[in-house]
N, C-alpha and C positions, 0 to 999 in steps of 0.2 A: 093696239094689237094685244092679243092675249099672251103671246109668247114674244120674247125679246128678239129672236132672230131665227128664221126658218132654217137657215143653213146649219146653225148650231144645233137646232132641234133634230135635224137629220143625222148629225154626227153623234148626238146622244143616243139616238135610236139604233144606229148601226153598231154601236158598242154594246147597247143594252140587250138587243133581241137575242143574241146567242146565249147570254147569261140567263135570260128568261127561259129559253128552250131547255137549258141545262137544269134550271130549277123545276120546270115542268116534268122533265124526265126523272129528276130526283124525287119529286113529290109523288109521281106515278109509281116509282119503285117502292117508296115507303107505304103507299096505299096498298100495293100488291102484297108487300111483306105483311102488313097488318091484316089483310084479307085472309091470307093463308094461316097466319098465327092465331087470329081471333076465331077462326073456324075450328081450331083445335080445342079452344076453351077460354073462359074468362081469365083464369089464372095465368095462362100463357100470354094473353094479351097484356095483362098487367106486368108480367115479367119482361116482355119485350119493351114495354114503355120505360121501365126502370133501367134496363140494360142499355137501351139506345140513349137515354138521358145521360148516363155516366159516360158513354162514348162521346156524347155531345160535348161534355165538359173537357174531355181529353182533346178532341179535335180542335176546339177553339184555341188551344195552346199554339196551334200553327200560326195564329195571328201574331205571335211573337216574332215570327220570321216573315210572314206574308205581307203584313202591313208596312213594315220598314222597306221591304223589297219593292212594293208598289210605289211608295213615296219616292224612293231614290231612283228607281229605273224610269218612272214617268218624268221626273224632274230632269234626269240626264238625257232622256229622249227629246225633251223640249229644248235642251241645250245642245243637241246633236253631239253628245259625248259618247261615242261608240266604245272606246276603251273603258270608260267608267261603267258602262252598262255591262260589259263582259265581266268586269271585276266583281260587281254586285251580284251577278248571276252565280259566279263560282262560290262566293262566300255564303250565299243563301242556300245553295244545294248542300254544302258541307254542314251547315247548321241543321238543315231539315233531317238529314240522316242521323247525325249525332244525337239530336234531341229526341227524334223518333225512337231510336233504340232504347234510350234511357226511360222514356215514358212507357214504352211497351213492357219493359222488365218490371217496372213498378206496378203498372196496372194488372199484369198477370199475377204477380206474387201477392198483391193486396186485394184481389178481387172479392174474396169472401168477407174480409173486414169491411170493405166499402159497401157491399150489398147489405150486410147485417145492420148497417147504420139506419136503414129504412124501417126496420122492425116489421117487415111484412110476413105473411104466412109462410110456413116452411116450404111448401111446394113452389110458391112464387119466388122465394129466395133462391132455391136450388136452381131453378131455370135461369134466373137472372145471373147467377154466378157462372153458369156454363156459357151463357151468351157473352158475358164480359171477357172470359178467358179466351174464347175462340177468336173474337174480333181483335183482342189485344195483340195477338201474334202478327197481325197485319198492319199495326200502327206505323212502323217505319215507312211502309209503302204509302200509307195515307199521307204522312207528312211530306214525302217526296212529291207525291201527286199534286197536293195543294200548293206547295211552294212553286213547282213547275208551272202550275196554272197562273199563279200570281205574276211570274216572270213574263209569260206570254201576254197576259192581259195588260200589264203596265206598258208594254210595247204597242198596245193598241190592237192586239190580235185576240179577240174573244171567240172567234169561230173555231179555231183548232182545239182549244180546251173543251168546247162544247162537244165536238166530235169524239174526243177521247173519253170524256166522262159519259157521253151517250152510249158508247160501245160498252163501257164498264157496267152501266146500268142494265143494258140488254143482256149481258152475260149473267148478271145477278138474277134478273127476272127469269131467265131460262133455267138457271140452276135451282131456284127456289122450289118449284114443284118436284123436280127430279130428286133432290136431296131430301125434301120433307116427306114425300110419299113413296120414295124408293122406286122411281121409274127406271126403265131400261136395265132391269136386273140389279140395280144398286140397292144397298141396304136402306130400309125405311127409317130415317133418322128423326122424323117428326120435328119437334121444336128446335133441336140442335141443327137441323138442316138450314134454317134461316141465317144464323150468324156465319155458318160455314160458307154459304153461298156469297155472303158479303166479303169475307176474308179472301176468297179465291179471286173475286172480281177486282179487288184492290191490287193484288199482285199483277194481274193481267194489265191493268191500267198503267202500272209503273213501267212496264216494258215499253208501252206505246209512248209514254211521256218522255222517257230517256231518249228514245230515237228522235222524237220531235224537237226536244231542246238541242240535241246535237246538230240537227239539220237546220233549224230556223235561226238559232242564236249563234252557232259556231260554224255554220256552212259546211257541216259534215267533216270538219277538221278536228280529229280526235286530239292531235297534239295541242291545238289551241285550247281545247276544253281542259286538258290535263294541266296546262300552264296556269290556269286561274284557280286551280284547286289547292294551291298553297295558301295556308292560313294567313290572313291579314287582320290582326287584332283590332286595329283602328276602324276598319270598315265593318267588321263584325260588331264592334261597339256601337256604330251608328245605326245599324239594322236593329240591334236589340234595344237601343234607347228609344227609337221611334216605336218599335213594336211592343215594348213592355207595357206602355200605357194602354195600347189597343188590346193587348192580350188580357190585361186585368179587367178591362171593360167587357170583353167578350166572355171571359170566364165567369163574371158575376151573374150573367143571365142563366146559363145552365146550372150553376151551383145553386142559385136560388130556386131554379126549377126542380132540382133534386130535393131540396128541403121542402118545397111546395108539395112534392109527391108525398113526403112523409106527413105533412100537415093534412093533405087531402085524404090520406090513409086513415086518419082519425074518423072519417065519415064512412069508411069501409072500402073493400076491394072494388066495388062497383063505381065508387067515386073516382078511384085511381084509373079504372078502365075508361071512364068517360073523359077524364083529363087527358089520357093518352090519345084516344080517338079524336077528340076535339082539337087537341094540339096539332095532330097531323092534318086536320082539315084547314087549320089556320095557315098552313104552309102555302096554300093557294093564294092568299092575300099578298104574300111576300115574293111571289114569282117575279112580278114586274119591279117591285121595290129593290130586290137584290140586284137586278140588272142596272137599275137607275143608280143605286149606290156605287156600284163599280164604275159606271160611266162618269159620274161626278168626280170620283177620286182620280181617275186617270186624266180626265180633261182639265181639272183644276191644277193637278200637278204639272202637266205639260205646259199649260198657259202661264203658270207662275215661273216655270223654267224659261219661258220666252219673255218674261217681264210684262206680260199682258194681263194686268189685274182686271181691267174692264171686262174682258171676255170671260174671265173666271167668275166674276160677279153675275154676268148675264146667264151663264150656265146654271148657276145655283138657283137663280130666280125661276128659270124655266123648269128646273127639277122639282121645286115645290109645287108648281101648278100641275105637273104631270102626276106627281104622287097623290095629290088631292083627287084628281080624276079617278085614279085607281081605287081609292078608298070608297068613293061614291058608288062606283060600279059594283063593288062587292057587298055593299050594305044590304042590297035586296036579298040575296040568297042566305046570308047569315042571320037576318032578322025574320024573314018571311018563310024561308024553306029550311030552317034549322032542323026541324023534326025529320024531314025526309032525308037530309044529309046524314044524320046520325043513323037512320034506319038502314042505310047501305051497309054499315059495318056491324051492326048488332040488332038482334030481335028482342033483346032484354029491355022491357019497358022502363024499368028503373034507370038503367044506364042511359037510355035514350033521353029521358026527362032531365037527368042531371046534365047530360051533354048539351041539350038545348039551352039550358040556363047558362052554361059555360060560354057557348058561342055568342049569345045575345049580350050578356053582361060584359064580357071581355072586349067585344068589338067596339063598344062605346068609347073605351079608352084607347084602343088600338088605332082609331082614326087619327089620333095625334102623333102616331109613330112616324109620320111624314117628316117631322123635324129632326129627330135623331137619325133617320135614314139619309136625308139629303144634306143637312148641315154636317152630319157625321162624316159623310163622303168627302165633303169639302175639307174638313179638318185632316182627314187621312191623306188626301192629295197634297195638302200643304205640309205634311209631316208634323202637324201640331195636334198630337193625339191625346194630350192630357185633358182638355175640356170634355170630350165625349166620355172619357173614363170617369171623371168626377161625377158627371150627370148620371151615369149608369150605376155607379156604386151607391150613391145616395138614394136613388130611386129604388134599386133592387135589393140591396143588402140592408140599408138603414131604415127603409120605409116598408117595402112590400112584405118582408118576412114577419116582423112584429105585427103589422096590421092584419095579415092573414090569420095569424094565431089568435089575435084579440077578437076579430070578427067571428071566426069559426068556433072558437072554444069559449071565450069569455061571454060573448053575446049570443052564443048558441045558434049561430047562423049556418053552421055546417059548411057544406061545399060552396054554397053561394057566397059565404064570407070570403073564401079563398078567391073566388072569381072577382069579387068587388075589389079586393086588394090588388090584384093584377091590373085591373082597369085603371085604378087610381095611380098606380106606380108609373104607368106610361105617361099620364098627364104631367106628373111631377118631372119626369126625365125630360119631356119636351120643353117645359118651362125653363129648366136649368140650361139646356143646350142653346136655347134661343138667346138667353142672357149672354153667354160667352161668345156666341156668333156675332152679336151686335157690337162687341168690343172691337172687332175687325183686326185683331192681332194676327189672325191666320194669314192675312194677305202678305205679311212681311216676314214670315217665318223662314229662317235659313236652315238648310239641312246639310 
């Protein structure tokens, strides 16, 4: 048999497809955003890329809360510990709001200093700062939304978060042209309209998420909800301990991404624009992988809670096979149709050519991302998040950054040197996480 168990395959799919739909909607939103912004100009496209990359670094801080929440709630769900589930939910929501407010204040006040680190052109920097300041105001709502999503997903409900975030994206898409071009007698905000639409949609989603958590987790009993909001240091410590490794791992990617923007900028604004557009296109590859990662995390956690190690192993094996199929399917468009994909977003020939090289070179390495995705999901479900962090830090911080600089500047390979470094870093990360997974310590991790 190709797969270990068809019934488990169905369970994986049932958890994965709503996450896939969410990823599709999010990717569609990003594509729509980039379409509107890139039609304003190349500088605006570059600014949006830098601004969203900074926000990307900020958002992954939610892993500090979300990963520990998924590990603990999925484990307690497997153990049928309802009281423990409610307690974890309460502490996770407290953390989400507290950390969100802190990060929001820091991001807003330091926005100019952060953007100036990139050394981009004055107009690009100005737009990037505006983007970052506006979206920063909605960060507490973003943290609440993503933590609420983790709570529901860990319980095995991936459909409700899909609906909430789908509505959020719909609001964003509707607001984009209205705010950017000043429709319905509203002022014409141009570039500023894009981040403002994002901020408003985040607030809208928080209202829906609060109502959903209250209904699905606390059975619409506000008193029960308020009871679990008292701070429990020991439980908060468990969430943060598990999540800290995952947060460091997640942060390493966008931080290196930001530095890679600076390195790519050595080759000019058009290289940055190609990097931005190509990066958005790669989101399509991760649509299924994101759903698969979440499914593996939840199912491994629940099965370890039931002491069913054999089922946890079978789920991981099937996950690798499914991930490989996904990568094979996407190999055709990214290698053969790369030029046409880039042409959708820009008519600038130089940007198209740089972007084509980006898609083809990087995809060679990205094929091996199946191991960090699937094995990483298993580690998260087990609450053993240190190995994925180690793999990510070594590959992204210790290897990719210096290699990108050396290839692009020392060997004068320009943007292609950056793309090669990205590809090689994925191979290295895969090799490291395979090593740790084969040690099998994740199967017996206590949380």
